[in-house]
C-alpha positions in Angstrom: 169.1 289.2 59.1 165.6 290.2 60.2 164.2 287.0 58.7 166.8 285.0 60.6 166.1 286.7 63.9 162.3 285.9 63.5 163.1 282.3 62.8 165.6 282.3 65.6 163.0 283.4 68.1 160.7 280.6 67.0 163.5 278.1 67.3 164.4 279.4 70.7 160.9 278.8 72.0 161.1 275.1 71.0 164.7 274.6 72.2 164.4 276.3 75.5 162.4 273.5 77.0 165.1 271.0 76.1 167.7 273.4 77.3 166.1 273.7 80.8 165.6 269.9 81.0 169.3 269.3 80.2 170.6 272.0 82.4 170.6 269.6 85.4 173.2 267.5 83.6 175.9 270.3 83.6 179.1 268.8 84.9 180.2 271.7 86.9 179.3 275.3 87.7 180.8 277.4 84.9 182.8 280.5 85.4 181.4 284.0 85.0 182.8 286.6 82.5 181.8 290.2 82.5 181.5 291.8 79.0 182.5 295.5 78.3 178.9 296.5 78.7 178.7 295.0 82.1 176.6 291.9 81.2 177.7 288.4 82.5 178.2 285.2 80.6 178.5 281.6 81.9 181.8 280.4 80.4 183.6 277.0 80.5 187.2 276.6 79.4 188.4 273.0 79.0 192.1 272.2 78.5 193.9 268.9 77.8 196.7 267.8 80.2 199.9 269.7 80.0 201.0 273.3 80.0 200.2 274.1 76.4 199.9 276.3 74.5 197.0 274.5 72.7 195.2 275.1 69.5 191.8 276.3 70.6 188.2 276.5 69.4 185.9 279.2 70.9 182.4 277.8 70.4 179.1 279.8 70.5 175.7 278.2 71.2 172.5 278.6 69.3 169.5 280.8 70.2 168.2 278.4 72.8 170.9 275.7 72.6 173.1 276.1 75.7 176.7 275.1 75.8 176.2 271.7 77.4 173.6 270.3 75.0 174.7 267.3 72.9 176.5 268.7 69.8 178.5 271.3 71.7 179.4 269.0 74.6 180.4 266.1 72.4 182.5 268.5 70.2 184.3 269.7 73.3 184.9 266.2 74.5 186.4 265.0 71.2 188.6 268.1 70.8 190.0 267.6 74.4 190.7 264.0 73.7 192.8 265.1 70.7 194.8 267.7 72.5 192.8 270.9 71.7 191.4 273.4 74.1 187.7 274.5 73.9 186.0 277.6 75.3 182.2 277.4 75.5 179.7 279.8 76.9 176.1 280.9 77.2 174.8 284.2 75.8 174.3 286.9 78.4 170.6 286.8 77.8 170.4 283.1 78.4 172.8 283.3 81.5 170.5 286.0 83.0 167.2 284.3 82.1 167.2 280.8 80.5 163.5 280.7 80.3 162.7 284.1 78.8 165.8 285.7 77.5 166.0 286.6 73.8 168.9 287.8 71.5 169.3 291.4 70.5 167.6 292.5 67.3 170.8 292.9 65.3 172.9 290.4 67.3 175.1 293.3 68.4 175.2 292.2 72.1 175.8 288.6 71.1 178.7 289.7 69.0 180.1 291.5 72.0 179.6 288.3 74.1 181.6 286.2 71.7 184.4 288.8 71.4 184.6 288.9 75.2 185.1 285.2 75.3 187.6 285.2 72.4 189.6 288.0 74.1 189.6 286.1 77.4 190.9 283.0 75.6 193.6 284.9 73.8 194.8 286.3 77.1 195.3 282.7 78.5 198.9 281.5 78.3 197.6 278.0 77.6 196.1 279.1 74.3 198.1 279.2 71.1 197.1 282.6 69.9 198.0 282.0 66.3 195.9 278.8 66.2 192.5 279.9 67.4 189.3 279.0 65.6 185.8 280.4 66.2 182.6 278.5 65.7 178.9 278.4 66.5 175.7 276.6 66.1 172.8 278.2 64.2 172.6 281.8 65.4 176.0 281.2 67.0 177.4 280.5 63.5 176.1 283.9 62.3 177.8 285.7 65.2 181.0 283.6 64.8 181.1 284.6 61.1 180.9 288.3 62.0 183.8 287.8 64.5 185.9 285.9 62.0 185.6 288.7 59.4 186.6 291.3 62.0 189.5 289.4 63.4 192.0 288.4 60.6 194.2 286.5 63.1 191.5 283.9 63.7 192.6 280.7 61.9 189.2 279.6 60.6 185.5 278.9 61.4 183.2 276.1 62.2 179.5 276.8 61.2 177.2 274.1 62.7 173.6 274.0 61.3 174.1 277.3 59.5 171.3 279.5 58.3 171.8 279.3 54.6 168.4 279.3 52.8 164.6 279.8 52.9 161.8 278.2 50.9 160.0 280.3 48.3 157.1 278.5 46.5 158.5 275.2 47.5 162.0 276.0 46.2 165.1 276.6 48.4 166.5 280.1 47.9 170.1 280.7 49.0 170.6 283.4 51.7 174.3 282.9 52.5 175.1 286.5 51.7 172.5 287.7 54.3 173.8 285.5 57.1 177.4 285.3 56.1 178.3 288.3 54.1 181.6 288.1 52.1 181.6 284.3 52.2 182.7 284.0 48.6 185.8 286.1 49.3 186.9 284.4 52.5 190.2 282.6 52.1 190.5 281.0 55.6 189.3 277.4 56.1 185.6 276.8 56.8 183.6 273.8 58.0 179.8 273.7 57.6 177.7 270.9 59.0 174.0 270.7 58.5 171.1 268.2 58.6 169.5 266.9 55.4 166.0 267.9 56.8 167.0 271.3 58.1 164.4 273.9 57.0 167.0 276.7 57.5 169.7 275.2 55.3 168.8 273.1 52.3 171.6 270.7 51.2 171.3 271.8 47.6 172.2 275.4 48.7 174.9 274.3 51.2 176.8 272.3 48.6 177.0 275.3 46.3 179.4 276.9 48.8 182.0 274.3 48.2 182.1 275.4 44.5 182.7 279.1 45.4 186.2 280.5 44.7 187.0 280.8 48.4 189.5 279.1 50.7 189.4 275.5 51.9 185.8 274.6 52.6 184.4 271.4 54.0 180.7 270.7 53.8 179.0 267.8 55.5 175.3 266.9 55.5 174.1 264.5 58.2 170.8 262.9 58.9 168.4 265.1 60.9 166.8 268.5 61.3 168.2 271.8 62.6 169.1 270.2 65.9 170.8 267.3 64.0 168.0 265.2 65.5 165.7 262.7 63.8 162.2 264.2 63.4 160.5 260.8 63.3 160.8 257.4 64.8 160.4 255.9 68.3 161.9 257.6 71.3 164.8 255.1 71.3 165.4 255.6 67.6 165.4 259.4 67.9 167.8 259.2 70.9 170.1 256.9 69.0 170.1 259.2 66.0 170.8 262.2 68.2 173.8 260.6 69.9 175.1 259.3 66.5 174.8 262.7 64.9 176.3 264.6 67.8 179.3 262.2 67.7 179.7 262.5 64.0 179.5 266.3 64.0 182.1 266.4 66.7 184.4 264.1 64.8 184.1 266.4 61.7 185.0 269.4 63.9 187.9 267.7 65.5 189.2 266.5 62.1 188.9 270.0 60.7 190.7 271.7 63.6 193.5 269.1 63.4 193.9 269.6 59.7 194.2 273.4 59.9 195.8 274.0 63.3 199.3 274.0 61.8 200.8 271.8 64.5 
């Protein structure tokens, strides 16, 4: 976990610049939610037309990847189009200070943040309480996993760009148990989506998860790095790859929720 946190801080430094640039594109001012410790989160709940109740995904961002950046925004859009509700949010540290905020050392406050959003969603009559999923990107996937293991009523989990390995002497070494303890014993459905050039999750390690004696597991490896972006090419080529990967990841999430929502 400590190794992940150190990497997360380096990732956050690179991603925050993109986060701040994209912040002007937010569609609407999000709501505010107060956590039990008195911190405030920016939260956005999107519902399809109708009274519900709807199958729902509560989706956590990465260390510096706010809720309206491409993968999360596209995922929300595709889920809405297919009749699912989505709750997104920004961590309390990011809500308070997008430029300089940092996660807690053991992700304890981030776990409280996600639980606060999940509980708010479960209290909404438009949410089908027995058909709620949790998910997250990068650091958010680690926190979502912790919440999944604590809440047996949650239907399943979406782990986008998970933190699954590190490189030792040029060889990827699996670290699923450090970031996702108990993964081999989990029987609820899981979706994991990573990039083929992601330094934090080698495909050779990710594919091993599908062979574990656990519940239904879907694994997908897309082109791209930890942000599901092309690390090389022209500006236009990288933008096209970014849009393509965000749309493909969103489709995978929507298909997964549809398959396991029990409608």
